[in-house]
C-alpha positions as CSV (number, residue, x, y, z in Angstrom):
1,X,-42.5,13.5,19.1
2,X,-43.0,10.3,17.9
3,X,-47.1,11.3,17.0
4,X,-45.6,14.6,15.5
5,X,-43.2,12.9,13.3
6,X,-46.0,10.3,12.2
7,X,-48.0,13.2,11.3
8,X,-45.7,15.0,9.3
9,X,-44.8,12.4,7.1
10,X,-48.2,11.6,6.2
11,X,-48.9,15.1,5.5
12,X,-46.2,15.0,3.0
13,X,-46.1,12.0,1.5
14,X,-47.9,13.1,-1.6
15,X,-44.8,15.5,-2.6
16,X,-43.3,12.0,-3.6
17,X,-45.6,12.2,-6.8
18,X,-43.5,15.4,-8.0
19,X,-40.2,14.1,-7.8
20,X,-38.1,11.5,-9.4
21,X,-35.6,9.2,-8.4
22,X,-31.8,9.6,-9.7
23,X,-31.8,7.3,-12.5
24,X,-28.4,8.8,-13.6
25,X,-26.7,6.3,-11.3
26,X,-28.6,3.3,-12.6
27,X,-28.7,1.8,-9.2
28,X,-30.3,4.4,-7.5
29,X,-33.1,4.4,-10.5
30,X,-34.1,1.2,-8.6
31,X,-34.9,2.8,-5.6
32,X,-38.7,3.0,-4.5
33,X,-39.7,6.6,-5.1
34,X,-43.0,6.5,-2.7
35,X,-40.7,5.8,0.5
36,X,-40.5,8.5,3.3
37,X,-39.2,8.3,6.2
38,X,-37.6,10.1,9.5
39,X,-35.5,9.3,12.3
40,X,-34.6,12.0,15.0
41,X,-32.5,11.6,18.2
42,X,-31.9,13.4,20.7
43,X,-29.3,14.6,23.5
44,X,-30.7,12.2,25.7
45,X,-30.4,9.4,23.0
46,X,-34.0,9.1,22.9
47,X,-35.0,7.8,19.3
48,X,-38.3,8.8,17.5
49,X,-39.1,7.1,14.3
50,X,-41.5,7.3,11.7
51,X,-42.7,6.2,8.1
52,X,-40.2,4.5,5.8
53,X,-37.7,5.0,8.5
54,X,-35.9,1.7,8.5
55,X,-35.0,0.9,4.6
56,X,-31.4,1.2,4.0
57,X,-30.1,3.5,1.1
58,X,-26.4,5.2,0.1
59,X,-24.3,7.9,1.9
60,X,-23.8,9.7,-1.7
61,X,-23.1,13.5,-0.5
62,X,-23.9,13.2,3.5
63,X,-20.4,11.4,3.1
64,X,-19.0,14.6,2.0
65,X,-19.0,16.1,5.8
66,X,-17.3,13.4,7.3
67,X,-14.9,12.8,5.1
68,X,-13.8,16.8,5.3
69,X,-13.6,15.8,8.8
70,X,-11.3,13.0,8.4
71,X,-9.1,15.5,6.1
72,X,-8.8,18.2,8.6
73,X,-7.9,15.9,10.9
74,X,-5.2,14.4,8.8
75,X,-3.8,17.5,7.4
76,X,-5.2,20.7,9.3
77,X,-7.3,23.9,8.1
78,X,-4.5,25.3,6.2
79,X,-3.8,22.5,3.7
80,X,-7.0,21.9,3.1
81,X,-8.5,25.1,2.0
82,X,-5.7,25.1,-0.2
83,X,-6.9,22.8,-2.0
84,X,-10.9,24.2,-1.8
85,X,-12.4,27.1,-0.9
86,X,-15.1,28.1,1.6
87,X,-17.8,30.0,-0.7
88,X,-21.7,28.8,-1.9
89,X,-21.5,28.3,-5.7
90,X,-25.2,28.7,-6.9
91,X,-24.6,25.6,-9.6
92,X,-25.5,22.3,-9.7
93,X,-23.5,19.7,-7.3
94,X,-21.8,18.4,-10.3
95,X,-21.2,21.5,-12.3
96,X,-17.7,22.3,-13.7
97,X,-18.0,25.5,-15.5
98,X,-16.5,27.3,-13.2
99,X,-13.2,25.5,-12.7
100,X,-11.5,26.6,-15.4
101,X,-12.3,30.4,-14.9
102,X,-11.4,30.3,-10.9
103,X,-8.0,32.0,-10.1
104,X,-6.9,30.1,-8.7
105,X,-8.6,26.9,-10.3
106,X,-9.7,25.2,-7.0
107,X,-13.3,24.1,-6.4
108,X,-15.2,26.4,-4.4
109,X,-16.4,24.5,-1.4
110,X,-16.2,20.8,-0.3
111,X,-19.7,20.1,-0.4
112,X,-19.6,19.8,-4.4
113,X,-18.3,17.1,-6.5
114,X,-15.6,18.7,-7.5
115,X,-14.5,19.5,-3.9
116,X,-15.4,16.6,-2.2
117,X,-13.0,15.1,-4.7
118,X,-10.1,17.0,-4.0
119,X,-11.0,16.4,-0.1
120,X,-10.8,12.8,-0.4
121,X,-7.5,12.9,-2.1
122,X,-5.8,14.3,0.9
123,X,-7.1,11.1,3.3
124,X,-3.8,9.6,4.4
125,X,-3.1,5.9,3.9
126,X,-0.7,3.5,3.0
127,X,-3.0,2.6,0.1
128,X,-7.0,2.8,-1.3
129,X,-7.3,0.0,1.2
130,X,-6.3,1.6,4.1
131,X,-7.6,5.2,3.4
132,X,-11.0,3.6,2.8
133,X,-11.3,1.6,5.8
134,X,-10.5,4.8,7.9
135,X,-13.2,6.4,6.0
136,X,-15.7,3.7,6.9
137,X,-14.6,3.2,10.7
138,X,-15.3,6.8,11.5
139,X,-18.7,6.4,10.0
140,X,-18.6,3.3,11.9
141,X,-18.1,4.6,15.1
142,X,-20.0,8.1,14.8
143,X,-23.0,6.2,13.5
144,X,-23.0,3.9,16.3
145,X,-23.1,1.1,14.0
146,X,-20.1,-1.4,13.6
147,X,-21.5,-3.0,10.9
148,X,-21.9,-0.1,7.9
149,X,-20.4,-1.2,4.9
150,X,-20.8,-0.4,1.3
151,X,-23.0,-1.5,-1.4
152,X,-21.0,-3.1,-4.0
153,X,-23.8,-2.8,-6.7
154,X,-24.3,1.0,-6.0
155,X,-20.5,1.6,-6.0
156,X,-19.9,-0.4,-9.0
157,X,-23.0,1.5,-10.8
158,X,-21.2,4.8,-10.0
159,X,-18.0,3.6,-11.2
160,X,-19.3,2.3,-14.7
161,X,-21.2,5.6,-14.8
162,X,-19.3,8.6,-13.3
163,X,-17.5,10.3,-16.6
164,X,-18.5,13.8,-15.1
165,X,-16.7,13.1,-11.8
166,X,-13.8,11.4,-13.7
167,X,-13.6,14.7,-16.2
168,X,-13.5,16.9,-12.9
169,X,-10.8,14.6,-11.2
170,X,-8.7,14.5,-14.3
171,X,-8.7,18.5,-14.6
172,X,-8.1,18.9,-10.8
173,X,-5.1,16.3,-11.5
174,X,-3.9,18.7,-14.1
175,X,-4.0,21.9,-12.2
176,X,-2.4,20.3,-9.5
177,X,-5.1,20.2,-7.1
178,X,-5.0,16.7,-6.4
179,X,-1.9,14.3,-6.5
180,X,-1.6,10.8,-7.0
181,X,-3.4,8.6,-9.5
182,X,-6.8,10.3,-10.2
183,X,-8.7,6.7,-11.1
184,X,-7.6,5.3,-7.4
185,X,-9.1,8.9,-5.9
186,X,-12.0,8.5,-8.1
187,X,-12.3,5.0,-6.7
188,X,-12.2,6.1,-3.1
189,X,-14.8,8.6,-3.9
190,X,-17.1,6.4,-5.2
191,X,-16.8,3.8,-2.3
192,X,-17.4,6.3,0.4
193,X,-20.7,7.6,-1.6
194,X,-21.7,4.0,-1.4
195,X,-21.7,3.2,2.0
196,X,-25.0,2.0,3.3
197,X,-26.9,3.8,6.0
198,X,-30.0,3.9,7.5
199,X,-32.1,7.2,8.7
200,X,-31.0,6.0,12.2
201,X,-27.9,6.0,11.2
202,X,-27.4,9.4,9.7
203,X,-29.7,10.6,12.6
204,X,-26.7,9.4,15.1
205,X,-24.4,11.2,12.9
206,X,-26.4,14.4,12.8
207,X,-26.5,14.4,16.8
208,X,-22.5,13.8,17.2
209,X,-22.0,16.9,14.8
210,X,-24.9,18.8,16.9
211,X,-22.9,18.0,19.8
212,X,-19.9,19.3,18.8
213,X,-18.2,16.1,18.1
214,X,-18.2,14.5,21.5
215,X,-19.3,11.0,22.2
216,X,-22.6,11.1,24.2
217,X,-22.3,7.9,25.6
218,X,-18.4,7.9,26.5
219,X,-18.4,11.4,27.1
220,X,-15.2,12.0,25.0
221,X,-14.4,14.4,22.6
222,X,-13.8,12.4,19.1
223,X,-13.5,15.6,16.7
224,X,-12.2,19.1,17.7
225,X,-15.1,20.5,18.3
226,X,-13.8,23.4,15.8
227,X,-13.7,21.1,12.9
228,X,-17.1,20.4,13.4
229,X,-18.2,23.9,13.3
230,X,-16.8,24.2,9.8
231,X,-18.3,21.2,9.0
232,X,-21.7,22.3,10.1
233,X,-21.1,25.7,8.6
234,X,-20.4,24.4,5.5
235,X,-24.0,22.3,5.6
236,X,-25.5,25.8,6.1
237,X,-24.1,27.4,3.2
238,X,-23.8,24.5,0.5
239,X,-25.5,21.4,2.3
240,X,-28.2,21.6,0.0
241,X,-26.6,22.2,-3.1
242,X,-27.7,25.2,-5.1
243,X,-31.1,25.1,-2.8
244,X,-29.3,25.7,0.4
245,X,-30.5,29.7,0.5
246,X,-33.5,28.7,0.3
247,X,-33.5,25.6,2.7
248,X,-31.9,28.2,5.1
249,X,-34.5,30.3,5.4
250,X,-37.6,27.5,5.1
251,X,-35.9,25.0,8.1
252,X,-32.5,26.9,9.0
253,X,-30.7,24.1,10.2
254,X,-27.3,22.4,9.4
255,X,-27.9,19.4,6.8
256,X,-26.5,17.7,3.9
257,X,-28.6,16.2,1.3
258,X,-27.6,13.3,-1.2
259,X,-29.2,11.8,-4.4
260,X,-30.1,8.6,-2.7
261,X,-32.9,10.8,-0.8
262,X,-31.4,10.7,2.3
263,X,-31.1,14.0,4.4
264,X,-28.7,14.3,7.6
265,X,-29.4,17.1,9.9
266,X,-27.3,18.5,12.9
267,X,-29.5,20.9,15.2
268,X,-27.0,22.1,17.7
269,X,-27.1,21.3,21.3
270,X,-30.7,19.8,20.1
271,X,-30.6,16.8,18.1
272,X,-29.9,15.0,14.8
273,X,-31.9,14.3,12.2
274,X,-31.8,11.7,9.6
275,X,-34.5,11.7,6.5
276,X,-35.2,9.4,3.5
277,X,-37.1,9.9,0.4
278,X,-35.7,9.1,-2.8
279,X,-38.1,11.0,-5.2
280,X,-35.9,14.2,-5.8
281,X,-36.8,17.7,-6.8
282,X,-34.6,19.6,-9.6
283,X,-31.7,20.7,-7.3
284,X,-31.4,16.7,-6.2
285,X,-32.9,17.6,-3.0
286,X,-35.7,14.6,-1.3
287,X,-38.8,16.5,-2.6
288,X,-40.9,15.5,0.3
289,X,-38.1,14.8,2.9
290,X,-37.2,18.6,2.4
291,X,-41.3,19.3,3.4
292,X,-41.0,17.5,6.3
293,X,-38.0,19.2,7.6
294,X,-39.7,22.4,6.7
295,X,-43.3,21.3,9.2
296,X,-40.6,19.9,11.9
297,X,-38.8,23.3,12.2
298,X,-41.9,25.2,12.6
299,X,-43.3,23.0,15.2
300,X,-40.1,22.7,17.0
301,X,-38.6,26.2,16.3
302,X,-35.3,24.5,15.1
303,X,-34.0,27.4,13.2
304,X,-30.6,28.6,14.7
305,X,-31.1,32.0,12.9
């Protein structure tokens, strides 16, 4: 496995030249587009690493599956899906064009920004500080990293420049999809996206999802299996933005990308995978990271289809 990962990183590193970092968030624009790394964690707890696996980056949209898990535990399936749908969009992750035409006008799924903001609004707590602490604690527990925290520079950068997300939140507030103060909900959303992780952290999260919500070390189910199934299904159908269908065909595993260049994967009952490659394609996915995953899936026959 170790030699295979090293080989795949080196074979696909040239793809970084064809991508661009996400400079619409100024702090993300400072990331090195030439970085590429991967970590795999298997069911036996063995960890395999290759490339620039040890750099830190923010979770961005990779936070969406975990916050959805927490919202489901807080509210139950009926309430969550009264606020957000279950269907792919075919539109970019930050699109707002379908919101006004949908009947009812709720976001199509929890993996696009509109849906994720609606889901974040459902997290319980007496104030934003408690709500974020609950999100962060879930990240820390599942990633097996008690030291996770936010990158304050990225958080403030997103907060200053998040006008499209602000427009989405105020529209959702107007049509009663979200309740409470729109700016507070946005602040919580920007913070969850700014949690700083490594490839190993997101590989551990992927392994947790692959293992049906069970902590392998404790032998204890932390999240109901059914909720992890819901999340993994969304990762397959919507997790790679409007390239999810292509990724399902070429790679065939549940995955969630983020515009920091991370990709978190859960291969059911086999492994968790964390990838970083800040150079993005036109859909907002790591251009070289996707190529590495294509190669890994073919070599190890990982596709669930």
